[in-house]
N, C-alpha and C positions, 0 to 999 in steps of 0.2 A: 231691274237688278241685273248684275253681271251674269252671263250664261255659265253653266257648269260644263267645262270642257272635258271630254271623255276620250280615252284611248282604249280600244278594244284589242286585247291580245288573244288571238284565236277566234276563228269564225267557222267553227264546225257546227254541229247540230244546235247546241245551246247558244253559241256565239251568233249564229244566224238568227235565232229567235230574238236575242237582245237587239241586234241591229234592226230587225224588222220593227220592233216596238219603238225604238228611238227614232226611226225614220218615218214611220207611218202614224205614230200617235203623238207628234210633236206638240200640237195644241193642247191636247188633254193632259200630257205630262207637265207642260209648262204651267198649266192651271193648278195642278196638284202640288207642284214643287215651288211655285211662286217665282220661278225663273226658267228660262229655256235649258233643256238638256241637249247639248250639242255634241254629236259624234265627230271627232276631228281626225282620228287615225284608226285604221283597221289593219292590224299586223297579222299577216298570214304567211305560210310557207310557200304556197302555190297560188300566186295572184291570178293566173289565168283559169283556175278551176271554176267550173260552173257552180253557181250558188242559188239556193232557193229564193233568197232576197236579192234584188238588184242593188248593187252598191255603187255609188258614184266613184268613178275611176280615180279621182284625185285623193280619195280617202285610203286606198289600198296601198300597202307597202310591205316589204319583207324585212324592214329595218326597225328594230326596237328602239335603238338609241335616240333617233330624232323624236320619237313619240315621248320618251321619258324626259327629253330636254326641252320640249315645247312649253314655253311659259303659259300658253293658252290651255294646256291640259291640267286639269285639277285632280282627275281620278283615273287610275289605271284599273281596268277590269281584266282579271286573269282568268281565262277559260280554256287553257291548253291541257290541264290535268297533269297527273303524275307528280313525281318529286322534283326532277330536274328536266329542263331549266326553270320550272315554275318557281321553285324556292328562290333562285337567284334573281329572277325577274321581279318578284314581289319585294325582296330586300332592296334591290336597286331602285325600284319605284319609290319606296318609302324614303330612302336616303336622298332621292331627288326632290323630295318635298311633295310627293303626290299621295293622296289617299288611295286605298286599295279596296276593291270589291272582288271576292273570289268565290267560286263554287267548289273549290278543290279540297275535299275532305281529307285526302291522303296527306297533302302537304301540311295541313293544320294538325292532323293527328301526330305526324312525325316531327314537325318543326314549329309547332304553334308557339312555344315559349320564345324561341329566337325571333320569330316574326313579330309577335306582340311587344317584346322588349324593344325591338328596333323601331316599331311604330311610336312607342312612348318616347324613346330617345329623340326622335325627330318631330315630335308633336303632331303625329299623323294618326289616322283612323283606319282600322281594318274592319270591313263589314262582310259577313259570311252567311247570311240567311240561306242562300241556295246550296250550301254545303251539306245540309241534312234535310231530308224529307221533301226535296223538290219544291213543289208549290205550297207545302204546308208551312205556315209561319211559326215554326216551333222554336227557333232560336230567339226571336223576339218575345215569344210567350214565356220562355223560361227566364230570359235575362231581365225582362221588364214586367210582363203581365203577371208573373208569379213571384215578383220580388219580395212580397210580404210573407212568403212561405219558407219554411224549412222543408225542402223536398226530401222525402224518405225513399221513394223508389221510382224507377222508370222501367216500363215494360213496352217493347216496341217491335213492330215489323218495319225494318229499315231498308230492305232490299227488294225492289219491285221485280227484278228478274227471278229471284228465288220464289217470291210469292206467286208469280204467274205460273211457274213450273209446278209448284205444289197444287195450285188450283186445277191445272190441267190433269195432274195425276189423280187427284181425289175426285174430281167431278166428271172427267171424261174417261177415266180408266187408262190413261196413257202411261207407258213406262217412262223412266227418266230420260233416255236418249230421244224419244219421240217428243216429249214435252219441251226439252231444251231446243230441239230443231224448230219447233213451232215458235218459241220465244225469239229465236234468231230471225226467223222469217218475218215476224211482226215488228222487228226492231227493238225488242225489249232486252235482248242479250247481245253482247259483243261476239265477234268471231272467236275470241279467246275469253270465255266467261268465267275463268277460274276464280278471280277475286270476288265475283258475285256469289258463286255457288259454294265456295269453301268457307264463307263467313267472314272473309277479310274486309270487304266493303262495309258490312254491317258493323264490324268491330271499329273501324275508323270513325264511323258516325257515332257509335256509342261513346267512344272516347271524348268526342267533342261535346256531346250532350252531358255526359257525366262531369266533365270539367266545368261546364256552365252551372250545372245543378248543385254540385257538391263543393266547388271551389278548391279542388285539390288536383295536383298534377296526376295525369293518368298515363303511365308508361304502357305502350301497347302490349308488352309481353305479359302484363298481369291479366289481360282479358282472355280467359279460356274460350276457345272457339272450335266448333265443328260445323260443317256445312251440310247442305242437303244432298251432296253427292254420295253420302253414305246410306241414303234411304232406299228401301225396296218397296214396290207397290203393296206387298203384303202388310207392311207396317201401317200404311194409310188405311187399308181395309180393316185391319184389326182395331185400329184406333177408332174408326167410325163405329164399329160394332160395340165398342165400349163406351160410346158417347162423347168422343173427342175428335178434334181435327189436329193434324200436325202442322205447325207453323215454325218458321225460322225466327226465334225470339231472341232479341237483344235485351238483356236485363241488367240493371244496376240497382243496388239498394244498400242502405246504410243501417247498421245495427251496432250499438255500443261502440261508436266511432271506428267501426270496421267496415270497409267498402268491399262488396263482392260484385264482380262483373263477369258475364259470360254471354256467348252467342252460340246457340245450338238448336237443332230441331227439338221441339217440345210439344207434348200432348196438352192441348188447351180445350177446356170444356166447350161444347158446342154452343152453350148459352152465353159465353163470355163475348163481349164486343170484339175482341181481337180475332175470335174464331170466324167472324163474318167478313173479314177483310179479304176481298177477292181480287184476282187478276194482278195487275202491276201496281196496285195501290199500296200506300204505306199508312201506318197508324202508330201513334205514340200515346201511351197511357201514363199519366204522371200523377203522383199522389203528393199533395202538400198538406202541412199540418193545419192550415187555416181553410183552404179551399176544398180539401178532400180529394176525391177522385175526379180527374179531368181526362178528356180524350180528344186527340187531334187526328183528323183523318183527311186523306186526299191523295191526289196523284203524287207519287214519290219520285218520279223521274219524267223524262220526256222534254221535248224542245220548249214548248211554250210555258208549262208550269214552272220549270226551272228558270227560264228567262224572266218570268213574272217576278220571281224572288230576287233576281239580280237587279232588275229595274226598280223594284221597291227599295232596295238598298241605295240606289242612286238618288231616288227621290228623298230619302231620309238624309243623305249627305247634302243635297241641295238645300234642304230646309235648315239643316244644322242639328237635327235631333240625334243623328248617328254619332256625331262628334261628342255631344254632351253625354250620351249613354256610355260611350267608350271611356271617357275621362272619369265619369262618376263611378261606374261599376268596376273599373280596373280589371277588365276581363283578362284572364290567363295569368293572374298573379297567384302565387302560392300562399293564399291566406289561411288555408286549413290543412293541417297535417293529419291525414287519415292513414290507418294501417290497412293493408290489403289482405283480405281473407283468402286463404288458399282454397282452390277448387275442391281439394280432397276433403276439406272440413265442412263443406256445405251439405246440409241435410235436405232431402227431398224424397217424395215417392218416385218410384221408377217403373217404367215399362221395360220388360225383358222378353225378347223373342228368341227361342232356341229351336233348332231343327235337331230332332233326336230320333233314335231308333225305337220303333214302337214295340216294346216288349216289357214284360213285368219287371218292376224294380227301377225303371228309368227315372220316373218322377221322384222316387225316394232318394236316388243318388243326387239329383239336382237340389232337392230340398235340404239334403244334408250339407252340401257345399254352401248354400246360402246361410244356413244356420251357423256354420263355422265362422261366417263373417258378419254375424249379428244382423242378418237381413230377414225380416219376418214377412211371410207371404200373405197378401191381402186377398188375392183371387187368382184362379188359374183357368185358362181357356184352352181346351184341347178338343177340336172337332173330331167326331168319329170318322175314322178312315173308311172310304168306300171299298178299300181292298182288304179282304180278310186275312191276307198273308202276313204272318208275323215277321218283324224285322225290317219293314219298310221305314223310310224316314218321314216323320210328320212334324208340323210346327206345334210348339207349346208357347203360350203367352202368359207371362206372370206379371201381376202388379204387386209391388211391394208396399209395405208400410214405410214410414220415414226411415231413411238409412243414409249413412255417409257415403258420398260419392267415392271417396278413396277405398272404402270397404267393398263397394259394388264392383269397382274396377278389378280389385284383387279376386273377387269371386268369379268375375267373367273370365279372367285369365285361367283360373282353375277349371271352370266349366268347359272352356274351349279345348282343354287337354283330355277331357273324359272320352273314353272310347265310344260311349253312347251318343255323343254330340257330333253331328255330321257336318256342321258348317259353323263359322264364327258367329257368336251371339250378337244380337243387336240390342242396344239399350238407349233409352231416352228418358229425360225427366218428365214427370207428370205434374202439371201446374195445379196448385190448390187455391188459386185466386178466386 
């Protein structure tokens, strides 16, 4: 059969892994795909830069246009990340008659509709398994493996950087800056980790999964998000004492044709499978009406796991199954009109930590504010102070019964203004799964 010609745009960490597999596993990949996968162009910014995988000099170029115009190129693999020029490269590749493989969750979350409409207009295919979950085949699982199901919910750990930091904080007792520095030292965090630790990266991935699972357009602004950069070591310690761990959870669920989405630190029971996801790993818990509960677990980032997903898409394109799936499932079409549930109207139990002045009547003031906002207290933890002096600041941890997030936020605003509260309150949802 005719070989599948490939142009690789970007040869950083993941791109280097893709090139390594294509160059070193040619026989194995040809056997799996039924025809050779041939790397014809590697487009980079700095051709003289040392690379982990030795590339034939004739493949390296700084020019994208010759790669897009080469009739021997069938697929363009975009691995530069970010919104631009990635969006323009993808669109131009599709218009030039090339299929596209991408690991770029940001460009799909922001411009997915435009990209997929352009692909259909030019009878091309977009494959994107590597955009969510690294080496976990979750896109294929939701799009094909669970096609018989109406999916009701997704609960996931989608950012390996944040999960590594939380693991270090909870298991090694590190504070946030120390854990972040360790993540950067090991290559799990970028020099600027803001999109990982503030929940943005997980929100991008959740938007993609929710689009696949629920068949509705997901504007990013409807995803309520907070990151792990708001956490204090005391919260992880109190959570553990109460029988929980704190994880950055990306969650989406449908009820009464209303879709709720959020990303935020959440108290998860220690016995739940998501609580046991450690280090830089990811996990996705999916519930379908036919299959019930399913769990997908594995490395969520890193060179070779992500490269594995990219090359799997190339094999599917070589076989022809990716094109058939793309045409049949009509991915990224607005086939379902769901309303989005406001974050304020979502009910949950909550964890609330306050630093208060240790004197008679303080707890009564706090309870009164919560009662004014219809928040019922389930339990209170206040450790006895080692200092007998009245008026020192001590932490109080409260778990609520089910309450509306909007009411809790109003209560927190009021509590933060009380003279007896000495620092801003911390609050997180408590999962009842």
